[in-house]
PQR file with spaces between the fields and no chain letter, atoms N, CA, C, O and H, PARSE charges and radii, in Angstrom:
ATOM       1  N    MET     1      85.488   94.855   83.998 -0.4000 1.5000
ATOM       2  CA   MET     1      85.846   94.656   85.375 -0.0000 2.0000
ATOM       3  C    MET     1      86.268   96.006   85.958  0.5500 1.7000
ATOM       4  O    MET     1      87.115   96.693   85.388 -0.5500 1.4000
ATOM       5  N    ASN     2      85.684   96.381   87.080 -0.4000 1.5000
ATOM       6  CA   ASN     2      86.037   97.621   87.757 -0.0000 2.0000
ATOM       7  C    ASN     2      87.213   97.386   88.680  0.5500 1.7000
ATOM       8  O    ASN     2      87.272   96.391   89.402 -0.5500 1.4000
ATOM       9  H    ASN     2      84.996   95.823   87.543  0.4000 1.0000
ATOM      10  N    GLU     3      88.153   98.328   88.642 -0.4000 1.5000
ATOM      11  CA   GLU     3      89.327   98.250   89.506 -0.0000 2.0000
ATOM      12  C    GLU     3      89.290   99.398   90.502  0.5500 1.7000
ATOM      13  O    GLU     3      88.698  100.447   90.246 -0.5500 1.4000
ATOM      14  H    GLU     3      88.105   99.137   88.055  0.4000 1.0000
ATOM      15  N    THR     4      89.928   99.182   91.629 -0.4000 1.5000
ATOM      16  CA   THR     4      90.006  100.212   92.650 -0.0000 2.0000
ATOM      17  C    THR     4      91.444  100.332   93.139  0.5500 1.7000
ATOM      18  O    THR     4      92.136   99.322   93.263 -0.5500 1.4000
ATOM      19  H    THR     4      90.409   98.330   91.836  0.4000 1.0000
ATOM      20  N    PRO     5      91.906  101.553   93.418 -0.5600 1.5000
ATOM      21  CA   PRO     5      93.275  101.709   93.915  0.2800 2.0000
ATOM      22  C    PRO     5      93.382  101.282   95.367  0.5500 1.7000
ATOM      23  O    PRO     5      92.504  101.579   96.178 -0.5500 1.4000
ATOM      24  N    VAL     6      94.462  100.583   95.691 -0.4000 1.5000
ATOM      25  CA   VAL     6      94.701  100.166   97.071 -0.0000 2.0000
ATOM      26  C    VAL     6      95.994  100.765   97.609  0.5500 1.7000
ATOM      27  O    VAL     6      96.266  100.674   98.806 -0.5500 1.4000
ATOM      28  H    VAL     6      95.174  100.341   95.033  0.4000 1.0000
ATOM      29  N    LEU     7      96.792  101.376   96.736 -0.4000 1.5000
ATOM      30  CA   LEU     7      98.041  101.988   97.172 -0.0000 2.0000
ATOM      31  C    LEU     7      98.454  103.049   96.164  0.5500 1.7000
ATOM      32  O    LEU     7      98.338  102.854   94.954 -0.5500 1.4000
ATOM      33  H    LEU     7      96.571  101.450   95.763  0.4000 1.0000
ATOM      34  N    PHE     8      98.939  104.177   96.679 -0.4000 1.5000
ATOM      35  CA   PHE     8      99.567  105.201   95.853 -0.0000 2.0000
ATOM      36  C    PHE     8     101.021  105.265   96.299  0.5500 1.7000
ATOM      37  O    PHE     8     101.306  105.488   97.476 -0.5500 1.4000
ATOM      38  H    PHE     8      99.033  104.336   97.662  0.4000 1.0000
ATOM      39  N    ALA     9     101.932  105.072   95.367 -0.4000 1.5000
ATOM      40  CA   ALA     9     103.354  105.006   95.687 -0.0000 2.0000
ATOM      41  C    ALA     9     104.099  106.155   95.022  0.5500 1.7000
ATOM      42  O    ALA     9     103.675  106.682   93.994 -0.5500 1.4000
ATOM      43  H    ALA     9     101.701  104.891   94.411  0.4000 1.0000
ATOM      44  N    ARG    10     105.215  106.531   95.630 -0.4000 1.5000
ATOM      45  CA   ARG    10     106.038  107.605   95.067 -0.0000 2.0000
ATOM      46  C    ARG    10     107.007  107.113   94.004  0.5500 1.7000
ATOM      47  O    ARG    10     107.524  107.907   93.218 -0.5500 1.4000
ATOM      48  H    ARG    10     105.560  106.103   96.465  0.4000 1.0000
ATOM      49  N    SER    11     107.257  105.809   93.975 -0.4000 1.5000
ATOM      50  CA   SER    11     108.188  105.281   92.982 -0.0000 2.0000
ATOM      51  C    SER    11     107.617  104.009   92.364  0.5500 1.7000
ATOM      52  O    SER    11     106.763  103.338   92.944 -0.5500 1.4000
ATOM      53  H    SER    11     106.837  105.164   94.614  0.4000 1.0000
ATOM      54  N    GLU    12     108.109  103.703   91.187 -0.4000 1.5000
ATOM      55  CA   GLU    12     107.686  102.490   90.503 -0.0000 2.0000
ATOM      56  C    GLU    12     108.133  101.250   91.273  0.5500 1.7000
ATOM      57  O    GLU    12     107.426  100.243   91.306 -0.5500 1.4000
ATOM      58  H    GLU    12     108.803  104.248   90.715  0.4000 1.0000
ATOM      59  N    ILE    13     109.311  101.330   91.891 -0.4000 1.5000
ATOM      60  CA   ILE    13     109.826  100.188   92.661 -0.0000 2.0000
ATOM      61  C    ILE    13     108.897   99.890   93.838  0.5500 1.7000
ATOM      62  O    ILE    13     108.574   98.731   94.098 -0.5500 1.4000
ATOM      63  H    ILE    13     109.886  102.148   91.864  0.4000 1.0000
ATOM      64  N    GLU    14     108.473  100.925   94.540 -0.4000 1.5000
ATOM      65  CA   GLU    14     107.558  100.738   95.668 -0.0000 2.0000
ATOM      66  C    GLU    14     106.245  100.106   95.200  0.5500 1.7000
ATOM      67  O    GLU    14     105.724   99.197   95.846 -0.5500 1.4000
ATOM      68  H    GLU    14     108.735  101.866   94.328  0.4000 1.0000
ATOM      69  N    ALA    15     105.719  100.591   94.081 -0.4000 1.5000
ATOM      70  CA   ALA    15     104.463  100.052   93.542 -0.0000 2.0000
ATOM      71  C    ALA    15     104.625   98.600   93.108  0.5500 1.7000
ATOM      72  O    ALA    15     103.759   97.772   93.390 -0.5500 1.4000
ATOM      73  H    ALA    15     106.143  101.329   93.556  0.4000 1.0000
ATOM      74  N    GLU    16     105.724   98.280   92.425 -0.4000 1.5000
ATOM      75  CA   GLU    16     105.940   96.909   91.958 -0.0000 2.0000
ATOM      76  C    GLU    16     106.187   95.948   93.123  0.5500 1.7000
ATOM      77  O    GLU    16     105.793   94.784   93.061 -0.5500 1.4000
ATOM      78  H    GLU    16     106.428   98.953   92.196  0.4000 1.0000
ATOM      79  N    THR    17     106.838   96.431   94.182 -0.4000 1.5000
ATOM      80  CA   THR    17     107.048   95.606   95.370 -0.0000 2.0000
ATOM      81  C    THR    17     105.708   95.261   96.016  0.5500 1.7000
ATOM      82  O    THR    17     105.468   94.115   96.395 -0.5500 1.4000
ATOM      83  H    THR    17     107.158   97.377   94.233  0.4000 1.0000
ATOM      84  N    ALA    18     104.843   96.263   96.137 -0.4000 1.5000
ATOM      85  CA   ALA    18     103.504   96.030   96.696 -0.0000 2.0000
ATOM      86  C    ALA    18     102.716   95.077   95.806  0.5500 1.7000
ATOM      87  O    ALA    18     102.037   94.178   96.304 -0.5500 1.4000
ATOM      88  H    ALA    18     105.039   97.194   95.829  0.4000 1.0000
ATOM      89  N    ALA    19     102.802   95.268   94.494 -0.4000 1.5000
ATOM      90  CA   ALA    19     102.090   94.385   93.565 -0.0000 2.0000
ATOM      91  C    ALA    19     102.602   92.952   93.691  0.5500 1.7000
ATOM      92  O    ALA    19     101.820   92.006   93.596 -0.5500 1.4000
ATOM      93  H    ALA    19     103.353   95.998   94.089  0.4000 1.0000
ATOM      94  N    GLY    20     103.907   92.784   93.903 -0.4000 1.5000
ATOM      95  CA   GLY    20     104.473   91.453   94.090 -0.0000 2.0000
ATOM      96  C    GLY    20     103.926   90.776   95.344  0.5500 1.7000
ATOM      97  O    GLY    20     103.637   89.580   95.337 -0.5500 1.4000
ATOM      98  H    GLY    20     104.542   93.553   93.980  0.4000 1.0000
ATOM      99  N    ALA    21     103.787   91.547   96.415 -0.4000 1.5000
ATOM     100  CA   ALA    21     103.209   90.997   97.647 -0.0000 2.0000
ATOM     101  C    ALA    21     101.760   90.573   97.415  0.5500 1.7000
ATOM     102  O    ALA    21     101.318   89.549   97.937 -0.5500 1.4000
ATOM     103  H    ALA    21     104.021   92.519   96.421  0.4000 1.0000
ATOM     104  N    LEU    22     101.037   91.344   96.646 -0.4000 1.5000
ATOM     105  CA   LEU    22      99.645   90.996   96.349 -0.0000 2.0000
ATOM     106  C    LEU    22      99.574   89.738   95.483  0.5500 1.7000
ATOM     107  O    LEU    22      98.738   88.865   95.716 -0.5500 1.4000
ATOM     108  H    LEU    22     101.396   92.176   96.222  0.4000 1.0000
ATOM     109  N    ARG    23     100.450   89.651   94.487 -0.4000 1.5000
ATOM     110  CA   ARG    23     100.469   88.453   93.634 -0.0000 2.0000
ATOM     111  C    ARG    23     100.813   87.208   94.449  0.5500 1.7000
ATOM     112  O    ARG    23     100.261   86.135   94.209 -0.5500 1.4000
ATOM     113  H    ARG    23     101.129   90.360   94.297  0.4000 1.0000
ATOM     114  N    ALA    24     101.720   87.352   95.408 -0.4000 1.5000
ATOM     115  CA   ALA    24     102.100   86.226   96.266 -0.0000 2.0000
ATOM     116  C    ALA    24     100.908   85.742   97.090  0.5500 1.7000
ATOM     117  O    ALA    24     100.879   84.596   97.538 -0.5500 1.4000
ATOM     118  H    ALA    24     102.169   88.224   95.603  0.4000 1.0000
ATOM     119  N    ASN    25      99.933   86.617   97.284 -0.4000 1.5000
ATOM     120  CA   ASN    25      98.719   86.260   98.015 -0.0000 2.0000
ATOM     121  C    ASN    25      97.555   85.961   97.060  0.5500 1.7000
ATOM     122  O    ASN    25      96.384   86.029   97.435 -0.5500 1.4000
ATOM     123  H    ASN    25      99.957   87.548   96.920  0.4000 1.0000
ATOM     124  N    ARG    26      97.916   85.632   95.826 -0.4000 1.5000
ATOM     125  CA   ARG    26      96.959   85.215   94.793 -0.0000 2.0000
ATOM     126  C    ARG    26      95.917   86.276   94.437  0.5500 1.7000
ATOM     127  O    ARG    26      94.775   85.964   94.101 -0.5500 1.4000
ATOM     128  H    ARG    26      98.867   85.577   95.522  0.4000 1.0000
ATOM     129  N    LEU    27      96.344   87.540   94.522 -0.4000 1.5000
ATOM     130  CA   LEU    27      95.487   88.641   94.093 -0.0000 2.0000
ATOM     131  C    LEU    27      95.976   89.097   92.720  0.5500 1.7000
ATOM     132  O    LEU    27      97.009   88.631   92.240 -0.5500 1.4000
ATOM     133  H    LEU    27      97.272   87.794   94.796  0.4000 1.0000
ATOM     134  N    HIS    28      95.246   89.994   92.099 -0.4000 1.5000
ATOM     135  CA   HIS    28      95.522   90.374   90.712 -0.0000 2.0000
ATOM     136  C    HIS    28      95.740   91.880   90.565  0.5500 1.7000
ATOM     137  O    HIS    28      94.868   92.586   90.059 -0.5500 1.4000
ATOM     138  H    HIS    28      94.406   90.372   92.489  0.4000 1.0000
ATOM     139  N    PRO    29      96.910   92.378   91.010 -0.5600 1.5000
ATOM     140  CA   PRO    29      97.173   93.815   90.932  0.2800 2.0000
ATOM     141  C    PRO    29      97.633   94.254   89.542  0.5500 1.7000
ATOM     142  O    PRO    29      98.087   93.463   88.715 -0.5500 1.4000
ATOM     143  N    ARG    30      97.489   95.542   89.341 -0.4000 1.5000
ATOM     144  CA   ARG    30      98.008   96.186   88.127 -0.0000 2.0000
ATOM     145  C    ARG    30      98.603   97.515   88.567  0.5500 1.7000
ATOM     146  O    ARG    30      97.961   98.270   89.296 -0.5500 1.4000
ATOM     147  H    ARG    30      97.120   96.184   90.013  0.4000 1.0000
ATOM     148  N    VAL    31      99.823   97.807   88.131 -0.4000 1.5000
ATOM     149  CA   VAL    31     100.486   99.064   88.458 -0.0000 2.0000
ATOM     150  C    VAL    31     100.251  100.038   87.310  0.5500 1.7000
ATOM     151  O    VAL    31     100.405   99.696   86.138 -0.5500 1.4000
ATOM     152  H    VAL    31     100.345   97.193   87.539  0.4000 1.0000
ATOM     153  N    MET    32      99.874  101.257   87.678 -0.4000 1.5000
ATOM     154  CA   MET    32      99.574  102.273   86.676 -0.0000 2.0000
ATOM     155  C    MET    32     100.263  103.574   87.063  0.5500 1.7000
ATOM     156  O    MET    32     100.190  104.001   88.215 -0.5500 1.4000
ATOM     157  H    MET    32      99.748  101.535   88.631  0.4000 1.0000
ATOM     158  N    ARG    33     100.924  104.195   86.113 -0.4000 1.5000
ATOM     159  CA   ARG    33     101.551  105.493   86.358 -0.0000 2.0000
ATOM     160  C    ARG    33     100.502  106.578   86.225  0.5500 1.7000
ATOM     161  O    ARG    33      99.653  106.526   85.334 -0.5500 1.4000
ATOM     162  H    ARG    33     100.984  103.848   85.177  0.4000 1.0000
ATOM     163  N    ASP    34     100.559  107.559   87.108 -0.4000 1.5000
ATOM     164  CA   ASP    34      99.645  108.704   87.050 -0.0000 2.0000
ATOM     165  C    ASP    34      99.981  109.513   85.802  0.5500 1.7000
ATOM     166  O    ASP    34     101.109  109.984   85.656 -0.5500 1.4000
ATOM     167  H    ASP    34     101.248  107.601   87.832  0.4000 1.0000
ATOM     168  N    ASP    35      99.020  109.677   84.908 -0.4000 1.5000
ATOM     169  CA   ASP    35      99.272  110.339   83.632 -0.0000 2.0000
ATOM     170  C    ASP    35      99.790  111.762   83.779  0.5500 1.7000
ATOM     171  O    ASP    35     100.645  112.185   83.001 -0.5500 1.4000
ATOM     172  H    ASP    35      98.104  109.294   85.027  0.4000 1.0000
ATOM     173  N    MET    36      99.295  112.509   84.757 -0.4000 1.5000
ATOM     174  CA   MET    36      99.769  113.874   84.938 -0.0000 2.0000
ATOM     175  C    MET    36     101.244  113.886   85.330  0.5500 1.7000
ATOM     176  O    MET    36     102.009  114.723   84.852 -0.5500 1.4000
ATOM     177  H    MET    36      98.601  112.165   85.389  0.4000 1.0000
ATOM     178  N    ASP    37     101.639  112.966   86.192 -0.4000 1.5000
ATOM     179  CA   ASP    37     103.023  112.915   86.610 -0.0000 2.0000
ATOM     180  C    ASP    37     103.926  112.351   85.527  0.5500 1.7000
ATOM     181  O    ASP    37     105.135  112.584   85.554 -0.5500 1.4000
ATOM     182  H    ASP    37     101.017  112.285   86.580  0.4000 1.0000
ATOM     183  N    ALA    38     103.373  111.619   84.582 -0.4000 1.5000
ATOM     184  CA   ALA    38     104.176  111.045   83.510 -0.0000 2.0000
ATOM     185  C    ALA    38     104.808  112.138   82.666  0.5500 1.7000
ATOM     186  O    ALA    38     105.863  111.921   82.069 -0.5500 1.4000
ATOM     187  H    ALA    38     102.391  111.429   84.560  0.4000 1.0000
ATOM     188  N    MET    39     104.189  113.303   82.606 -0.4000 1.5000
ATOM     189  CA   MET    39     104.731  114.407   81.817 -0.0000 2.0000
ATOM     190  C    MET    39     106.050  114.916   82.389  0.5500 1.7000
ATOM     191  O    MET    39     106.803  115.603   81.697 -0.5500 1.4000
ATOM     192  H    MET    39     103.333  113.480   83.091  0.4000 1.0000
ATOM     193  N    LEU    40     106.329  114.589   83.632 -0.4000 1.5000
ATOM     194  CA   LEU    40     107.573  115.036   84.250 -0.0000 2.0000
ATOM     195  C    LEU    40     108.774  114.247   83.751  0.5500 1.7000
ATOM     196  O    LEU    40     109.909  114.696   83.904 -0.5500 1.4000
ATOM     197  H    LEU    40     105.718  114.031   84.193  0.4000 1.0000
ATOM     198  N    GLY    41     108.549  113.095   83.166 -0.4000 1.5000
ATOM     199  CA   GLY    41     109.643  112.271   82.650 -0.0000 2.0000
ATOM     200  C    GLY    41     110.274  112.921   81.434  0.5500 1.7000
ATOM     201  O    GLY    41     109.633  113.692   80.720 -0.5500 1.4000
ATOM     202  H    GLY    41     107.626  112.730   83.042  0.4000 1.0000
ATOM     203  N    ILE    42     111.520  112.604   81.210 -0.4000 1.5000
ATOM     204  CA   ILE    42     112.223  113.159   80.059 -0.0000 2.0000
ATOM     205  C    ILE    42     111.979  112.246   78.874  0.5500 1.7000
ATOM     206  O    ILE    42     112.466  111.116   78.845 -0.5500 1.4000
ATOM     207  H    ILE    42     112.041  111.978   81.790  0.4000 1.0000
ATOM     208  N    ALA    43     111.240  112.723   77.912 -0.4000 1.5000
ATOM     209  CA   ALA    43     110.905  111.971   76.695 -0.0000 2.0000
ATOM     210  C    ALA    43     110.318  110.606   77.023  0.5500 1.7000
ATOM     211  O    ALA    43     110.506  109.648   76.273 -0.5500 1.4000
ATOM     212  H    ALA    43     110.845  113.641   77.935  0.4000 1.0000
ATOM     213  N    GLY    44     109.604  110.517   78.145 -0.4000 1.5000
ATOM     214  CA   GLY    44     108.958  109.272   78.518 -0.0000 2.0000
ATOM     215  C    GLY    44     109.912  108.188   78.990  0.5500 1.7000
ATOM     216  O    GLY    44     109.497  107.040   79.152 -0.5500 1.4000
ATOM     217  H    GLY    44     109.451  111.295   78.754  0.4000 1.0000
ATOM     218  N    ARG    45     111.161  108.513   79.213 -0.4000 1.5000
ATOM     219  CA   ARG    45     112.151  107.499   79.592 -0.0000 2.0000
ATOM     220  C    ARG    45     112.269  107.308   81.101  0.5500 1.7000
ATOM     221  O    ARG    45     112.661  106.234   81.559 -0.5500 1.4000
ATOM     222  H    ARG    45     111.498  109.446   79.082  0.4000 1.0000
ATOM     223  N    LEU    46     111.942  108.313   81.857 -0.4000 1.5000
ATOM     224  CA   LEU    46     112.067  108.199   83.305 -0.0000 2.0000
ATOM     225  C    LEU    46     110.712  107.913   83.916  0.5500 1.7000
ATOM     226  O    LEU    46     109.709  108.504   83.516 -0.5500 1.4000
ATOM     227  H    LEU    46     111.624  109.185   81.485  0.4000 1.0000
ATOM     228  N    SER    47     110.676  107.024   84.868 -0.4000 1.5000
ATOM     229  CA   SER    47     109.447  106.735   85.588 -0.0000 2.0000
ATOM     230  C    SER    47     109.432  107.586   86.851  0.5500 1.7000
ATOM     231  O    SER    47     109.815  107.138   87.931 -0.5500 1.4000
ATOM     232  H    SER    47     111.491  106.544   85.193  0.4000 1.0000
ATOM     233  N    VAL    48     108.982  108.812   86.687 -0.4000 1.5000
ATOM     234  CA   VAL    48     108.921  109.718   87.832 -0.0000 2.0000
ATOM     235  C    VAL    48     107.469  109.985   88.152  0.5500 1.7000
ATOM     236  O    VAL    48     106.582  109.743   87.333 -0.5500 1.4000
ATOM     237  H    VAL    48     108.670  109.176   85.809  0.4000 1.0000
ATOM     238  N    GLY    49     107.239  110.479   89.332 -0.4000 1.5000
ATOM     239  CA   GLY    49     105.877  110.812   89.702 -0.0000 2.0000
ATOM     240  C    GLY    49     105.271  109.754   90.583  0.5500 1.7000
ATOM     241  O    GLY    49     105.974  109.039   91.296 -0.5500 1.4000
ATOM     242  H    GLY    49     107.959  110.675   89.997  0.4000 1.0000
ATOM     243  N    HIS    50     103.973  109.660   90.531 -0.4000 1.5000
ATOM     244  CA   HIS    50     103.251  108.742   91.390 -0.0000 2.0000
ATOM     245  C    HIS    50     102.730  107.545   90.603  0.5500 1.7000
ATOM     246  O    HIS    50     102.476  107.620   89.401 -0.5500 1.4000
ATOM     247  H    HIS    50     103.402  110.241   89.952  0.4000 1.0000
ATOM     248  N    PHE    51     102.582  106.450   91.323 -0.4000 1.5000
ATOM     249  CA   PHE    51     102.070  105.212   90.743 -0.0000 2.0000
ATOM     250  C    PHE    51     100.929  104.707   91.603  0.5500 1.7000
ATOM     251  O    PHE    51     100.946  104.866   92.824 -0.5500 1.4000
ATOM     252  H    PHE    51     102.787  106.389   92.300  0.4000 1.0000
ATOM     253  N    ALA    52      99.954  104.107   90.977 -0.4000 1.5000
ATOM     254  CA   ALA    52      98.823  103.527   91.702 -0.0000 2.0000
ATOM     255  C    ALA    52      98.845  102.021   91.490  0.5500 1.7000
ATOM     256  O    ALA    52      99.154  101.532   90.403 -0.5500 1.4000
ATOM     257  H    ALA    52      99.941  103.978   89.986  0.4000 1.0000
ATOM     258  N    VAL    53      98.511  101.297   92.556 -0.4000 1.5000
ATOM     259  CA   VAL    53      98.337   99.847   92.460 -0.0000 2.0000
ATOM     260  C    VAL    53      96.840   99.601   92.509  0.5500 1.7000
ATOM     261  O    VAL    53      96.172   99.943   93.485 -0.5500 1.4000
ATOM     262  H    VAL    53      98.260  101.694   93.439  0.4000 1.0000
ATOM     263  N    LEU    54      96.322   99.002   91.444 -0.4000 1.5000
ATOM     264  CA   LEU    54      94.893   98.739   91.322 -0.0000 2.0000
ATOM     265  C    LEU    54      94.627   97.247   91.433  0.5500 1.7000
ATOM     266  O    LEU    54      95.451   96.426   91.032 -0.5500 1.4000
ATOM     267  H    LEU    54      96.865   98.724   90.652  0.4000 1.0000
ATOM     268  N    VAL    55      93.469   96.906   91.980 -0.4000 1.5000
ATOM     269  CA   VAL    55      93.020   95.507   92.021 -0.0000 2.0000
ATOM     270  C    VAL    55      91.541   95.486   91.659  0.5500 1.7000
ATOM     271  O    VAL    55      90.874   96.516   91.755 -0.5500 1.4000
ATOM     272  H    VAL    55      92.799   97.573   92.306  0.4000 1.0000
ATOM     273  N    PRO    56      91.013   94.333   91.244 -0.5600 1.5000
ATOM     274  CA   PRO    56      89.577   94.225   91.017  0.2800 2.0000
ATOM     275  C    PRO    56      88.828   94.569   92.310  0.5500 1.7000
ATOM     276  O    PRO    56      89.293   94.255   93.406 -0.5500 1.4000
ATOM     277  N    GLU    57      87.673   95.211   92.172 -0.4000 1.5000
ATOM     278  CA   GLU    57      86.913   95.663   93.345 -0.0000 2.0000
ATOM     279  C    GLU    57      86.710   94.569   94.385  0.5500 1.7000
ATOM     280  O    GLU    57      86.798   94.839   95.583 -0.5500 1.4000
ATOM     281  H    GLU    57      87.295   95.466   91.282  0.4000 1.0000
ATOM     282  N    GLY    58      86.445   93.361   93.959 -0.4000 1.5000
ATOM     283  CA   GLY    58      86.196   92.264   94.878 -0.0000 2.0000
ATOM     284  C    GLY    58      87.411   91.843   95.697  0.5500 1.7000
ATOM     285  O    GLY    58      87.272   91.121   96.684 -0.5500 1.4000
ATOM     286  H    GLY    58      86.373   93.142   92.986  0.4000 1.0000
ATOM     287  N    GLU    59      88.606   92.289   95.293 -0.4000 1.5000
ATOM     288  CA   GLU    59      89.830   91.933   95.993 -0.0000 2.0000
ATOM     289  C    GLU    59      90.366   93.079   96.853  0.5500 1.7000
ATOM     290  O    GLU    59      91.399   92.929   97.506 -0.5500 1.4000
ATOM     291  H    GLU    59      88.718   92.876   94.491  0.4000 1.0000
ATOM     292  N    ALA    60      89.682   94.209   96.858 -0.4000 1.5000
ATOM     293  CA   ALA    60      90.201   95.406   97.528 -0.0000 2.0000
ATOM     294  C    ALA    60      90.418   95.196   99.023  0.5500 1.7000
ATOM     295  O    ALA    60      91.460   95.585   99.551 -0.5500 1.4000
ATOM     296  H    ALA    60      88.843   94.331   96.327  0.4000 1.0000
ATOM     297  N    ARG    61      89.465   94.594   99.710 -0.4000 1.5000
ATOM     298  CA   ARG    61      89.600   94.408  101.156 -0.0000 2.0000
ATOM     299  C    ARG    61      90.801   93.520  101.481  0.5500 1.7000
ATOM     300  O    ARG    61      91.597   93.841  102.364 -0.5500 1.4000
ATOM     301  H    ARG    61      88.618   94.278   99.281  0.4000 1.0000
ATOM     302  N    ALA    62      90.927   92.411  100.768 -0.4000 1.5000
ATOM     303  CA   ALA    62      92.049   91.497  100.995 -0.0000 2.0000
ATOM     304  C    ALA    62      93.376   92.179  100.660  0.5500 1.7000
ATOM     305  O    ALA    62      94.364   91.991  101.370 -0.5500 1.4000
ATOM     306  H    ALA    62      90.281   92.151  100.051  0.4000 1.0000
ATOM     307  N    ALA    63      93.405   92.965   99.591 -0.4000 1.5000
ATOM     308  CA   ALA    63      94.631   93.653   99.191 -0.0000 2.0000
ATOM     309  C    ALA    63      95.059   94.660  100.247  0.5500 1.7000
ATOM     310  O    ALA    63      96.242   94.754  100.575 -0.5500 1.4000
ATOM     311  H    ALA    63      92.602   93.118   99.015  0.4000 1.0000
ATOM     312  N    ARG    64      94.112   95.406  100.775 -0.4000 1.5000
ATOM     313  CA   ARG    64      94.455   96.382  101.822 -0.0000 2.0000
ATOM     314  C    ARG    64      94.975   95.681  103.073  0.5500 1.7000
ATOM     315  O    ARG    64      95.872   96.191  103.745 -0.5500 1.4000
ATOM     316  H    ARG    64      93.151   95.330  100.509  0.4000 1.0000
ATOM     317  N    ALA    65      94.419   94.519  103.384 -0.4000 1.5000
ATOM     318  CA   ALA    65      94.896   93.765  104.545 -0.0000 2.0000
ATOM     319  C    ALA    65      96.337   93.306  104.337  0.5500 1.7000
ATOM     320  O    ALA    65      97.133   93.330  105.275 -0.5500 1.4000
ATOM     321  H    ALA    65      93.691   94.104  102.838  0.4000 1.0000
ATOM     322  N    VAL    66      96.679   92.890  103.125 -0.4000 1.5000
ATOM     323  CA   VAL    66      98.039   92.454  102.824 -0.0000 2.0000
ATOM     324  C    VAL    66      99.011   93.635  102.933  0.5500 1.7000
ATOM     325  O    VAL    66     100.126   93.479  103.432 -0.5500 1.4000
ATOM     326  H    VAL    66      96.032   92.871  102.362  0.4000 1.0000
ATOM     327  N    LEU    67      98.593   94.801  102.473 -0.4000 1.5000
ATOM     328  CA   LEU    67      99.469   95.966  102.431 -0.0000 2.0000
ATOM     329  C    LEU    67      99.518   96.746  103.740  0.5500 1.7000
ATOM     330  O    LEU    67     100.368   97.621  103.905 -0.5500 1.4000
ATOM     331  H    LEU    67      97.687   94.928  102.068  0.4000 1.0000
ATOM     332  N    ARG    68      98.630   96.443  104.660 -0.4000 1.5000
ATOM     333  CA   ARG    68      98.593   97.155  105.939 -0.0000 2.0000
ATOM     334  C    ARG    68      99.884   96.889  106.709  0.5500 1.7000
ATOM     335  O    ARG    68     100.329   95.745  106.800 -0.5500 1.4000
ATOM     336  H    ARG    68      97.940   95.732  104.527  0.4000 1.0000
ATOM     337  N    PRO    69     100.491   97.949  107.267 -0.5600 1.5000
ATOM     338  CA   PRO    69     101.727   97.732  108.039  0.2800 2.0000
ATOM     339  C    PRO    69     101.453   96.890  109.275  0.5500 1.7000
ATOM     340  O    PRO    69     100.361   96.965  109.838 -0.5500 1.4000
ATOM     341  N    PRO    70     102.412   96.097  109.704 -0.5600 1.5000
ATOM     342  CA   PRO    70     102.201   95.272  110.898  0.2800 2.0000
ATOM     343  C    PRO    70     102.084   96.153  112.139  0.5500 1.7000
ATOM     344  O    PRO    70     102.690   97.221  112.229 -0.5500 1.4000
ATOM     345  N    LYS    71     101.289   95.676  113.087 -0.4000 1.5000
ATOM     346  CA   LYS    71     101.167   96.404  114.349 -0.0000 2.0000
ATOM     347  C    LYS    71     102.408   96.134  115.188  0.5500 1.7000
ATOM     348  O    LYS    71     102.905   95.009  115.243 -0.5500 1.4000
ATOM     349  H    LYS    71     100.796   94.809  113.014  0.4000 1.0000
ATOM     350  N    HIS    72     102.893   97.170  115.831 -0.4000 1.5000
ATOM     351  CA   HIS    72     104.076   97.024  116.693 -0.0000 2.0000
ATOM     352  C    HIS    72     103.638   96.616  118.092  0.5500 1.7000
ATOM     353  O    HIS    72     102.687   97.154  118.658 -0.5500 1.4000
ATOM     354  H    HIS    72     102.489   98.084  115.786  0.4000 1.0000
ATOM     355  N    ARG    73     104.351   95.667  118.612 -0.4000 1.5000
ATOM     356  CA   ARG    73     104.077   95.254  119.984 -0.0000 2.0000
ATOM     357  C    ARG    73     105.008   96.001  120.930  0.5500 1.7000
ATOM     358  O    ARG    73     106.149   96.312  120.590 -0.5500 1.4000
ATOM     359  H    ARG    73     105.124   95.230  118.152  0.4000 1.0000
ATOM     360  N    ALA    74     104.504   96.276  122.105 -0.4000 1.5000
ATOM     361  CA   ALA    74     105.322   96.948  123.120 -0.0000 2.0000
ATOM     362  C    ALA    74     106.409   95.989  123.609  0.5500 1.7000
ATOM     363  O    ALA    74     106.154   94.796  123.771 -0.5500 1.4000
ATOM     364  H    ALA    74     103.577   96.024  122.382  0.4000 1.0000
ATOM     365  N    PRO    75     107.626   96.507  123.846 -0.5600 1.5000
ATOM     366  CA   PRO    75     108.720   95.631  124.290  0.2800 2.0000
ATOM     367  C    PRO    75     108.505   95.076  125.677  0.5500 1.7000
ATOM     368  O    PRO    75     109.343   94.326  126.179 -0.5500 1.4000
């Protein structure tokens, strides 16, 4: 199964929050730490760097729609 990234996050919490929103919409996300940034952690204990939220290719459009910020209406 091919996966595609739908979000790049600066923290694991941000990535997991987005993944939770996708799961709530019956999508199948997976959070992955960027391997290059993983080297910045101290002995692998800190989750620093960037994280990617991946979904199966067929779910990418729906996932992006879920993660899209709401449009602001004029007051």
